[in-house]
N, C-alpha and C positions, 0 to 999 in steps of 0.2 A: 326496045323499051327498057328503061332502067328499072331494076328491081330494088326498091328502097324498103328496108325493113324498119317498121316502127314497133319498138318493143318497150315494155314497161317492166322494170326490175323489182326484185325483192330487196328493198333497202334495209331490212332487218339483218341481212347477211352481209351487207357491203361495209367497207371500211373507208369510205370517202372522208368521213369525219376524222378518222385517225390520221390520214394524210394531211388534211387541212390543219389539224392540231400541231403537226410536226414542222410545218413551214412557218418559221418565226418571222420571215420577211426581213428585208434589208432596207433601212430608211435611206432615201435618196433625196436629192435636191432638184426641184423644178424651178429653173431660173429663167426669167424673162430679161433678155438683153436689149437695151436701148429701145424700150417698148413705149411707143406713143399710142396707146390703145386702151380702150375700156371694154367695149362689147366683145371684141375678139379674145382678149385675155380672159375675160370672165367665162367665155364659152369653153376655152381650153381647160380652165380650172374646174369647171363643172364636171368634166370627165376625168382628166388626169389627176385632179386634186383630191379625188376620193381615196387615193392611195396614201400610204404612210410616208408622205413627202414633206419637206420643208419648202415653202414657196417664197421666192426672193425676186426682187426687181433690182437690176444692176445696170448702171450706165458705164460702159467701157468702150472707148474708141477702138480698142483692139478686136472687138467682136462685131459681127454683122448687125445691122439694124433690124429691129422687129423679129428677133429669133427667140425661140424657146428651147431650152436644153435640159437634159437630164444628166445629173452628175452623181457619182458615187464618191462622196467626200470631195476631193479635188480632181478626181478622174472623170474625164468627159466620156459620156456613153453615147449620146445622140443629140442632134439638133434639127429643128425644122423651122420653116417660116410660120410665124404665128397665124397670119391670115389663112395660109394654106391648111393648117390644122383645123381651124374653125370651119373652113369651107368643106373639108372632108367630113366633119361631124354632121354638118347640115345635109350633105349629099347622101350619106348612107341612111339618114333618117327618112329622106323622101323617096329613095329608091333602094329597097332591100335586095334587089336582084343583081346589083353591080358587084364586081370583084376587084375594085381598085385597091392597089397596095396601100396599107395604112401608113400613117406617118411613123417615122422611126422612133419617136419618143415613146410610143405605146409599147413597142417591143422591149424598150430599155427599162420598163417598169416590171419586168418578170420577177416573180417570187417576192414581190412586195405586197403585203396584205392591203386589200381595199375594203372599204365599208361604204355602202350606199343604200339609199331608200328609193333610188330611181331605177326601175326595171330596164329602161332604155340603155343604161350603161352596161347592163349584162348582155344586151343584144350586141352592143359594140364589141365587148370582149369576145363574144362568140364569133363575131365577124373576123376577128384577128385569126382565129383558128380555121374558119371556113375558107377564107381567102388564101391561106397557105395551102389548103388542099387543092384549090383551083389552080394555083400557080405550079404546084408540084406535078400534078397530072396523074398520079397514081398513089394508092395507099388506102387506108381505112379512116373514114370520118364517122364519129359517133357523137350524137348530141342528145343530151337529156333535158327535156323541157319539163316544167312542173305539170303542164297540160299539153296534150298534143295539138290543141287548137292554136297554140302559139307557133307551131311549125307551119301552119297553113299559108301565111303570107310568104314563106321562104320556099315553098314547094317548087316553084319554077326555077329558082336558083339551084336547088339540089338536082333537079332533072337536067340542068345545063352543064353539070360538072362532067369532066372527061369520063368515058366509060370505065377506065381503069381505077377510078375512085369509087370504092364501095361505101354506101351511106346507110347508117342505122340511126333511127330516131326513137326516143324513149319518152313516155309520159302518160298521164292519166287520159284514157280514151274518151274525151269529151267531144272529139271530132273524128269522123271516119273518112279516111282518104278515098277518093274515087277508085272504083274497082279497076278501071282501065289504065291506071298509072302503074300497076304492078306493085303497089304498096301493100305490105302486110302489117296488121295492127295487133297488139298484144295487151292483155289486161294486167294491171299491177297485182303483184302478190302481197303487197303491203301498202298501207296508207301513208307511210313515212316518206314516200318519194316526193311529196309536195314540198318538202323542206329544201330540196337540192336543185341546183341548175348546174349543168356541166357540159363540156364539149372536149373532145380530144381527137387528134389526128396523128397517126403514126404512118410515116411515109415510106414504109417498107425498107428498102435498102438505101434510100436517099439520106445521106448524112446531113444532119442539121435541119431537118424538116419537121421533126416531131414537135408537137405543141399540145397543151391541155389547159383547161380552165375548170375550177371547182368553186362553187359558191353555195353557202347555206343561208336560208332565210330564217331569221329569228326576230320576232316582234317587228315585222315589216322592214327589217334591215338585212341586206345581203352582205355577208362577210366571206371573202374568198381571195383567190390568187390565180394567176396563170403562169405557166412554166414552159420553157423550151428545153429543159433538161431531159435527155432521152431516158435515163434510168427511171425518172419519176413518171414520165409518160407511160413507159412500159409497165410500171406498177399499177397505174390507173387502168391500163388496158386489161390487165389480168383481172381486176375487179369487175370490169364490164363483161368480160368473157365468161365469168362465173355466175352471172345473174340468172335467177330463175324467172321464166316468163310463161305466160299463157296466151296462146294465139286466139285472136277473136276474128280477124279478117285476113284471109290469105291473099297472096299476090294475084 
């Protein structure tokens, strides 16, 4: 039986806000090539367009039809089929237990600031981190929800992760995990935790598998970023490891 720890941090002592303030973001281009679409394009923009990106439509016979790309200036970073991206967004919304690899354009938006009023977009961002944990097969996954009840629909996914992946969940204890799951719950030391949503995975010795997300809610808008830079993920891990917690329910 997997032992998942649900912990609630003392956000008065943490410096997630300091890290978020340092990441200025890099503005990139979200380009739709040879796109004869309305619904699919809008679906992609709903999620990728919340980042600090320039959105363009270009007809170019040298590029594949119906593709969406992320560019840093003129440098190409990633491309995907537009319909496949839209289908992926629809699929994870209907089945949160799947661990299908996300489209490459989402990874290419790392360390660009996003702003959104849609909580579902935060769930998608978290899925980028959680899917990486599932694919790597070992390491530490930590997810901070504003309320633990938000973790309830994902419990089966966390329990299905490889045994070598350790899982820690954080949030206001408005939901108590079943005792027979081996889950431990902890009470928050501060009320400020409700402002943050975060997830991080450090894949132990696996190079290139580290990933993290940090977002803060202000006036119903989430502002944040995700990163695959190991040094930044390690810094966020140090914050998590130093959190003060109070246990409410044991495993």
